[in-house]
N, CA, C and O of each residue as an XYZ file, in Angstrom:
540
protein
N     -13.473     21.316     -3.582
C     -12.122     20.896     -3.876
C     -12.105     19.294     -4.126
O     -12.505     18.457     -3.317
N     -11.569     19.039     -5.395
C     -11.494     17.635     -5.748
C     -10.590     16.863     -4.844
O      -9.378     17.080     -4.808
N     -11.141     16.027     -4.170
C     -10.349     15.044     -3.352
C     -10.788     13.635     -3.542
O     -11.987     13.355     -3.528
N      -9.780     12.653     -3.736
C     -10.009     11.397     -3.957
C      -8.932     10.606     -3.080
O      -7.832     11.061     -2.766
N      -9.386      9.455     -2.767
C      -8.403      8.492     -2.055
C      -8.412      7.119     -2.761
O      -9.443      6.468     -2.929
N      -7.106      6.704     -3.188
C      -6.843      5.387     -3.692
C      -6.595      4.501     -2.547
O      -5.890      4.864     -1.606
N      -7.161      3.340     -2.604
C      -6.746      2.144     -1.622
C      -6.263      1.011     -2.519
O      -7.006      0.425     -3.306
N      -4.974      0.741     -2.350
C      -4.368     -0.304     -3.057
C      -4.010     -1.462     -1.943
O      -3.304     -1.272     -0.953
N      -4.604     -2.626     -2.286
C      -4.244     -3.798     -1.362
C      -3.122     -4.692     -2.074
O      -3.271     -5.403     -3.067
N      -2.068     -4.499     -1.391
C      -0.864     -5.272     -2.023
C      -0.673     -6.718     -1.408
O       0.300     -7.420     -1.682
N      -1.647     -7.084     -0.587
C      -1.641     -8.418      0.143
C      -0.369     -8.468      0.977
O      -0.107     -7.551      1.755
N       0.457     -9.564      0.822
C       1.561     -9.667      1.650
C       2.813     -9.118      0.946
O       3.897     -9.168      1.528
N       2.702     -8.610     -0.254
C       3.883     -8.303     -1.021
C       4.337     -6.833     -0.594
O       3.891     -5.833     -1.157
N       5.242     -6.788      0.427
C       5.798     -5.684      0.938
C       6.844     -5.013     -0.088
O       7.057     -3.801     -0.064
N       7.403     -5.779     -0.878
C       8.361     -5.166     -1.880
C       7.604     -4.345     -2.897
O       8.067     -3.251     -3.221
N       6.474     -4.782     -3.429
C       5.650     -4.083     -4.406
C       5.029     -2.771     -3.759
O       4.775     -1.772     -4.431
N       4.826     -2.858     -2.514
C       4.191     -1.724     -1.779
C       5.329     -0.553     -1.657
O       5.072      0.643     -1.796
N       6.508     -1.037     -1.401
C       7.685     -0.086     -1.328
C       8.152      0.524     -2.691
O       8.642      1.641     -2.858
N       7.901     -0.431     -3.624
C       8.163      0.123     -5.127
C       7.054      1.246     -5.372
O       7.349      2.291     -5.953
N       5.898      1.013     -4.953
C       4.825      2.017     -5.197
C       5.087      3.357     -4.368
O       4.786      4.466     -4.810
N       5.665      3.149     -3.151
C       5.928      4.358     -2.464
C       7.024      5.205     -3.139
O       6.950      6.430     -3.232
N       8.052      4.457     -3.606
C       9.242      5.149     -4.305
C       8.624      5.793     -5.643
O       9.053      6.889     -6.003
N       7.663      5.166     -6.361
C       7.260      5.754     -7.463
C       6.415      7.186     -7.121
O       6.468      8.225     -7.779
N       5.730      6.968     -6.064
C       4.889      8.203     -5.641
C       5.914      9.324     -5.202
O       5.673     10.495     -5.497
N       6.987      9.000     -4.541
C       7.877      9.939     -4.068
C       8.525     10.636     -5.234
O       8.684     11.857     -5.250
N       8.888      9.849     -6.191
C       9.465     10.460     -7.558
C       8.439     11.305     -8.231
O       8.797     12.403     -8.656
N       7.179     10.912     -8.382
C       6.189     11.850     -8.850
C       6.083     13.111     -8.196
O       6.013     14.148     -8.857
N       6.064     13.107     -6.842
C       5.958     14.290     -6.030
C       7.082     15.253     -6.294
O       6.889     16.463     -6.420
N       8.208     14.706     -6.372
C       9.461     15.450     -6.522
C       9.394     16.006     -8.025
O       9.327     17.214     -8.256
N       9.415     15.123     -8.931
C       9.446     15.446    -10.468
C       8.341     16.413    -10.904
O       8.638     17.330    -11.670
N       7.108     16.268    -10.474
C       6.074     17.164    -10.929
C       5.802     18.305     -9.845
O       4.867     19.082    -10.036
N       6.550     18.408     -8.789
C       6.492     19.345     -7.735
C       4.969     19.384     -7.271
O       4.285     20.405     -7.347
N       4.515     18.180     -6.789
C       3.157     18.062     -6.169
C       3.102     18.555     -4.729
O       2.040     19.018     -4.314
N       4.120     18.494     -3.973
C       4.141     18.873     -2.689
C       2.971     17.935     -1.858
O       3.002     16.704     -1.847
N       2.087     18.641     -1.269
C       1.118     17.946     -0.410
C      -0.127     17.584     -1.213
O      -1.150     17.269     -0.605
N      -0.100     17.612     -2.514
C      -1.372     17.258     -3.328
C      -1.400     15.743     -3.326
O      -2.510     15.247     -3.517
N      -0.375     14.916     -3.145
C      -0.446     13.543     -2.918
C       0.142     13.080     -1.598
O       1.322     13.324     -1.345
N      -0.569     12.478     -0.819
C      -0.278     12.016      0.474
C      -0.497     10.562      0.525
O      -1.527     10.016      0.131
N       0.582      9.929      1.059
C       0.345      8.415      1.152
C       0.660      7.911      2.682
O       1.491      8.452      3.411
N      -0.063      6.896      3.004
C      -0.017      6.277      4.231
C      -0.130      4.793      4.019
O      -0.671      4.331      3.015
N       0.391      4.041      4.985
C       0.331      2.591      4.915
C      -0.606      2.116      6.174
O      -0.639      2.705      7.255
N      -1.335      0.988      5.853
C      -1.960      0.251      6.795
C      -1.626     -1.189      6.805
O      -1.914     -1.921      5.857
N      -0.941     -1.655      8.010
C      -0.566     -3.061      7.877
C      -1.364     -3.799      8.841
O      -1.487     -3.426     10.008
N      -1.965     -4.956      8.312
C      -2.781     -5.847      9.212
C      -2.016     -7.129      9.310
O      -1.334     -7.595      8.396
N      -2.206     -7.730     10.647
C      -1.448     -8.939     10.911
C      -2.372    -10.166     10.091
O      -3.548    -10.449     10.318
N      -1.560    -10.720      9.189
C      -2.131    -11.952      8.523
C      -2.413    -13.056      9.445
O      -2.027    -13.064     10.615
N      -3.152    -14.066      8.845
C      -3.410    -15.337      9.684
C      -2.088    -15.994      9.998
O      -1.255    -16.081      9.096
N      -1.833    -16.453     11.175
C      -0.542    -17.128     11.593
C      -0.378    -18.308     10.748
O      -1.358    -18.953     10.377
N       0.898    -18.640     10.408
C       1.236    -19.803      9.832
C       1.095    -20.924     10.593
O       1.278    -20.836     11.808
N       0.749    -22.149     10.001
C       0.481    -23.367     10.761
C       1.818    -23.776     11.360
O       2.881    -23.519     10.795
N       1.738    -24.404     12.489
C       2.920    -24.853     13.186
C       3.462    -26.073     12.471
O       2.711    -26.879     11.920
N       4.860    -26.202     12.492
C       5.379    -27.393     11.994
C       4.855    -28.677     12.439
O       4.589    -28.759     13.639
N       4.660    -29.678     11.711
C       4.174    -30.893     12.029
C       5.244    -31.664     13.026
O       6.446    -31.721     12.766
N       4.700    -32.195     14.096
C       5.419    -32.888     15.162
C       6.100    -34.106     14.601
O       7.192    -34.474     15.033
N       5.438    -34.752     13.609
C       5.923    -36.018     13.174
C       7.191    -35.854     12.239
O       7.860    -36.845     11.947
N       7.502    -34.626     11.786
C       8.743    -34.448     10.964
C      10.024    -34.577     12.006
O      10.040    -34.107     13.143
N      10.931    -35.201     11.468
C      12.250    -35.229     12.211
C      12.870    -33.752     12.555
O      12.830    -32.826     11.744
N      13.386    -33.660     13.719
C      14.013    -32.292     14.143
C      15.196    -32.093     13.214
O      15.868    -33.029     12.780
N      15.401    -30.849     12.946
C      16.604    -30.437     12.057
C      17.748    -30.295     12.938
O      17.646    -29.953     14.117
N      18.863    -30.568     12.335
C      20.059    -30.320     13.151
C      20.183    -28.746     13.497
O      19.681    -27.865     12.799
N      20.885    -28.535     14.613
C      20.921    -27.192     15.171
C      21.876    -26.303     14.110
O      21.607    -25.114     13.938
N      22.831    -26.834     13.513
C      23.592    -26.149     12.576
C      23.020    -25.788     11.305
O      23.480    -24.834     10.676
N      21.961    -26.539     10.834
C      21.145    -26.200      9.716
C      20.462    -25.067      9.938
O      20.050    -24.823     11.072
N      20.237    -24.195      8.868
C      19.423    -22.917      9.032
C      18.251    -23.027      8.047
O      18.371    -23.725      7.041
N      17.269    -22.444      8.277
C      16.047    -22.382      7.466
C      16.381    -21.387      6.346
O      17.114    -20.434      6.606
N      15.864    -21.564      5.073
C      16.154    -20.830      4.007
C      15.742    -19.320      4.286
O      16.275    -18.353      3.741
N      14.736    -19.265      5.195
C      14.241    -17.813      5.489
C      15.154    -17.095      6.399
O      15.083    -15.867      6.462
N      15.982    -17.736      7.088
C      16.905    -17.157      8.059
C      18.177    -16.607      7.186
O      18.884    -15.658      7.524
N      18.305    -17.255      6.199
C      19.550    -16.923      5.287
C      19.322    -15.643      4.733
O      20.260    -14.854      4.617
N      18.051    -15.322      4.340
C      17.706    -14.001      3.655
C      17.405    -12.994      4.641
O      17.092    -11.888      4.202
N      17.441    -13.169      5.924
C      17.117    -12.178      6.938
C      15.748    -12.052      7.373
O      15.438    -11.181      8.186
N      14.808    -12.953      6.834
C      13.531    -12.828      7.148
C      13.166    -13.449      8.628
O      13.835    -14.386      9.063
N      12.252    -12.978      9.263
C      11.976    -13.450     10.505
C      11.027    -14.546     10.404
O      10.690    -14.986      9.304
N      10.530    -15.058     11.621
C       9.522    -16.262     11.634
C       8.198    -15.668     11.801
O       7.252    -16.440     11.957
N       7.979    -14.318     11.789
C       6.764    -13.653     12.017
C       5.855    -13.825     10.819
O       6.399    -13.783      9.716
N       4.628    -14.001     10.877
C       3.772    -14.207      9.840
C       3.683    -12.863      8.993
O       3.662    -11.756      9.531
N       3.635    -13.055      7.672
C       3.582    -11.862      6.922
C       2.329    -10.888      7.129
O       1.247    -11.387      7.440
N       2.439     -9.730      6.989
C       1.308     -8.799      7.248
C       0.699     -8.336      5.912
O       1.434     -8.351      4.925
N      -0.570     -7.928      5.789
C      -1.181     -7.579      4.824
C      -0.989     -5.962      4.630
O      -1.204     -5.210      5.581
N      -0.621     -5.522      3.494
C      -0.238     -4.064      3.407
C      -1.243     -3.431      2.480
O      -1.526     -3.942      1.396
N      -1.793     -2.278      2.936
C      -2.592     -1.463      2.184
C      -2.062     -0.190      2.126
O      -1.689      0.400      3.139
N      -1.989      0.373      0.788
C      -1.534      1.813      0.576
C      -2.596      2.714      0.410
O      -3.402      2.570     -0.509
N      -2.663      3.620      1.212
C      -3.822      4.665      0.997
C      -3.128      5.933      0.330
O      -2.106      6.348      0.876
N      -3.559      6.523     -0.702
C      -2.996      7.609     -1.530
C      -4.028      8.585     -1.630
O      -4.992      8.319     -2.349
N      -3.978      9.814     -0.947
C      -4.976     10.889     -1.173
C      -4.409     11.929     -2.032
O      -3.305     12.453     -1.885
N      -5.397     12.213     -3.073
C      -5.044     13.222     -4.115
C      -5.983     14.412     -3.551
O      -7.197     14.301     -3.381
N      -5.218     15.565     -3.292
C      -5.919     16.738     -2.838
C      -5.493     17.980     -3.599
O      -4.554     18.711     -3.284
N      -6.419     18.150     -4.790
C      -6.107     19.319     -5.656
C      -7.140     20.376     -5.407
O      -8.232     20.141     -4.890
N      -6.712     21.607     -5.825
C      -7.580     22.666     -5.601
C      -8.654     22.856     -6.696
O      -8.482     22.201     -7.724
N      -9.625     23.576     -6.631
C     -10.777     23.574     -7.562
C     -10.324     23.963     -9.077
O     -10.925     23.521    -10.056
N      -9.338     24.730     -9.161
C      -8.888     25.108    -10.551
C      -7.954     24.042    -11.103
O      -7.428     24.243    -12.198
N      -7.700     22.889    -10.408
C      -6.721     21.910    -10.959
C      -7.586     20.537    -11.327
O      -7.076     19.425    -11.191
N      -8.768     20.701    -11.743
C      -9.695     19.557    -11.876
C      -9.065     18.699    -13.001
O      -9.179     17.474    -12.989
N      -8.424     19.338    -13.936
C      -7.956     18.408    -15.113
C      -6.708     17.691    -14.632
O      -6.565     16.503    -14.922
N      -5.783     18.343    -13.904
C      -4.640     17.613    -13.301
C      -5.031     16.351    -12.390
O      -4.454     15.266    -12.455
N      -6.133     16.668    -11.504
C      -6.734     15.557    -10.668
C      -7.231     14.451    -11.481
O      -6.911     13.304    -11.167
N      -8.007     14.679    -12.531
C      -8.429     13.664    -13.445
C      -7.407     12.917    -14.153
O      -7.521     11.702    -14.319
N      -6.317     13.644    -14.620
C      -5.250     12.928    -15.116
C      -4.508     11.923    -14.219
O      -4.114     10.843    -14.659
N      -4.327     12.322    -12.927
C      -3.662     11.426    -11.967
C      -4.743     10.299    -11.699
O      -4.351      9.140    -11.569
N      -5.963     10.573    -11.619
C      -6.839      9.386    -11.419
C      -6.794      8.433    -12.492
O      -6.987      7.244    -12.241
N      -6.548      8.841    -13.711
C      -6.394      8.009    -14.867
C      -5.220      7.299    -14.881
O      -5.218      6.112    -15.208
N      -4.119      7.945    -14.533
C      -2.826      7.428    -14.629
C      -2.279      6.500    -13.531
O      -1.545      5.559    -13.832
N      -2.609      6.744    -12.336
C      -2.099      5.877    -11.203
C      -2.381      4.464    -11.280
O      -1.491      3.640    -11.069
N      -3.704      4.091    -11.605
C      -3.996      2.587    -11.535
C      -3.418      1.916    -12.778
O      -3.399      0.685    -12.770
N      -2.963      2.536    -13.802
C      -2.403      1.898    -14.845
C      -0.949      1.775    -14.895
O      -0.416      1.126    -15.795
N      -0.221      2.406    -13.906
C       1.257      2.198    -13.762
C       1.551      0.816    -13.186
O       0.668      0.134    -12.666
N       2.774      0.440    -13.292
C       3.227     -0.877    -13.061
C       3.023     -1.334    -11.573
O       2.300     -2.310    -11.376
N       3.606     -0.700    -10.526
C       3.338     -1.462     -9.200
C       1.900     -1.424     -8.810
O       1.501     -2.259     -7.999
N       1.057     -0.509     -9.321
C      -0.244     -0.372     -8.827
C      -1.388     -1.246     -9.565
O      -2.515     -1.403     -9.096
N      -0.959     -1.763    -10.724
C      -1.888     -2.598    -11.509
C      -2.293     -3.840    -10.756
O      -3.489     -4.129    -10.790
N      -1.454     -4.630    -10.068
C      -1.956     -5.778     -9.520
C      -2.301     -5.652     -8.035
O      -2.425     -6.631     -7.300
N      -2.435     -4.496     -7.676
C      -2.866     -4.227     -6.258
C      -4.387     -3.916     -5.913
O      -4.733     -3.268     -4.926
N      -5.210     -4.437     -6.813
C      -6.650     -4.326     -6.652
C      -7.010     -2.765     -6.268
O      -7.428     -2.466     -5.150
N      -6.837     -1.962     -7.144
C      -7.206     -0.481     -6.728
C      -8.622     -0.306     -6.535
O      -9.484     -0.889     -7.192
N      -8.860      0.648     -5.463
C     -10.252      1.118     -5.238
C     -10.129      2.566     -5.059
O      -9.271      3.022     -4.303
N     -10.995      3.367     -5.759
C     -11.054      4.754     -5.667
C     -12.158      5.298     -5.056
O     -13.270      5.043     -5.520
N     -12.015      6.146     -3.900
C     -13.087      6.641     -3.271
C     -13.152      8.243     -3.480
O     -12.374      8.969     -2.861
N     -14.025      8.717     -4.295
C     -14.119     10.123     -4.593
C     -14.823     10.979     -3.681
O     -15.670     10.506     -2.925
N     -14.514     12.315     -3.692
C     -15.110     13.098     -2.744
C     -16.586     13.117     -2.561
O     -17.001     13.414     -1.440
N     -17.469     12.832     -3.540
C     -18.982     12.738     -3.408
C     -19.495     11.547     -2.923
O     -20.652     11.531     -2.501
N     -18.648     10.303     -2.916
C     -19.148      9.024     -2.543
C     -19.484      9.090     -1.066
O     -18.839      9.750     -0.252
N     -20.670      8.265     -0.758
C     -21.022      8.186      0.629
C     -19.997      7.623      1.579
O     -19.975      7.966      2.761
N     -19.118      6.727      1.043
C     -18.112      6.125      2.104
C     -16.801      7.074      2.110
O     -15.845      6.696      2.787
N     -16.711      8.211      1.435
C     -15.656      9.088      1.545
C     -15.287      9.606      2.903
O     -14.123      9.664      3.300
N     -16.298      9.967      3.573
C     -16.113     10.541      4.894
C     -15.262      9.343      5.827
O     -14.201      9.562      6.412
N     -15.926      8.165      5.813
C     -15.313      7.118      6.540
C     -13.967      6.672      6.233
O     -13.214      6.324      7.142
N     -13.588      6.656      4.933
C     -12.289      6.474      4.458
C     -11.290      7.646      4.769
O     -10.117      7.442      5.081
N     -11.815      8.800      4.663
C     -10.943     10.087      4.989
C     -10.598      9.918      6.415
O      -9.435     10.095      6.778
N     -11.620      9.555      7.334
C     -11.268      9.398      8.737
C     -10.207      8.418      8.963
O      -9.227      8.676      9.661
N     -10.401      7.242      8.352
C      -9.392      6.172      8.531
C      -7.927      6.663      8.018
O      -6.898      6.338      8.610
N      -7.940      7.383      6.994
C      -6.696      7.869      6.375
C      -6.103      8.844      7.363
O      -4.891      8.801      7.569
N      -6.903      9.763      8.019
C      -6.299     10.683      9.008
C      -5.775      9.962     10.334
O      -4.881     10.416     11.048
N      -6.415      8.861     10.537
C      -5.986      8.156     11.777
C      -4.740      7.207     11.547
O      -4.130      6.685     12.479
N      -4.463      7.058     10.370
C      -3.203      6.269     10.031
C      -1.876      7.126     10.454
O      -1.968      8.353     10.478
N      -0.758      6.543     10.756
C       0.416      7.254     10.900
C       1.327      7.040      9.713
O       2.423      7.597      9.667
């Protein structure tokens, strides 16, 4: 059974990862793919932001940080990886190959440093186990 797993590293760009999720959901619905495309996210805590310099004057209590106005928290951004498993049956090899060619060339996926792990690759078992362990 042809099975491949895409790994897209979006870095700290959560918005691009969500656009990719919406695109995949649209494909699943539009092309009636059902469980042939399964996606999961892996979020890693990024390095903490350096503390503000103590030599800077304290801000007024009424003043707000620009990040507070937009609803962002002070938490450091996390790295987002999107795992997309293509699981087609044996008689759908052509469809599987077309999706392998199409997905990395679409807009939200281009800049995400795509990595493809195919069914016969030595690291496929390890990546498939990681995929299954994600929620």
